[in-house]
N, C-alpha and C positions, 0 to 999 in steps of 0.2 A: 814784420818790420822790426828791426833791432833798435832799442832805445839808446839814445846818447846820454841822457840823464834820467834818473828814476824820479826825482822830485821836480815839481813845477818851479819855474823861475818867474820873476816879475816881468810883466809885459812891457815892452819899450813904448807901446802906444797908449794903453789905458792905465798902466801902473798896477793892475791887479796881479796877484801871484798865481796866474792860471795859464802861463805860457809853457808848452811842452815842446821838447826838441826830439826829433826822431831821425834815424839814419835812413836816407833814401837810396843808398847804394852808390858805388863809384865815387867815394869821397864827398858826396853831397848830403847835407843835412837840411832839415826843414823845421823851422820854429813856427808853431801855430798857437794863437791865443784862444782858449776855450770860452772866454767872455766876449771879446769884441770881434773874434773870428778873423783878425788880420794875421798875415803870415809873411814870412820871408825865408829865403833859402841862402845857404852859405856853403862854402867848400872848406874842408879841413883834412889834413893828411892822416889824422888818426883820431880815435875817440878821446885821447888825452888833450889833443889840440882843440877839439870841439868843446870839451869841458872848460878849458881855459877861456875860450871865446864866451861861453855862457857866464863864467864868473866875472869876466870883464863887463859884460852887459849888466850884471847885477849892481855894479858899482856906480852906474850912471844915474 
């Protein structure tokens, strides 16, 4: 599985910096928190767009 971001981002659920984003194929990405184990999926047309989504999540 190809990684969308190498570093972990802050989880939108528990706030810990343990959420990892991976490429699931066919424009689909999956974010999974290693602490609280919650996850969500999203679509992005490119890795750059997925990076932008992750940076936007960090600002919340």
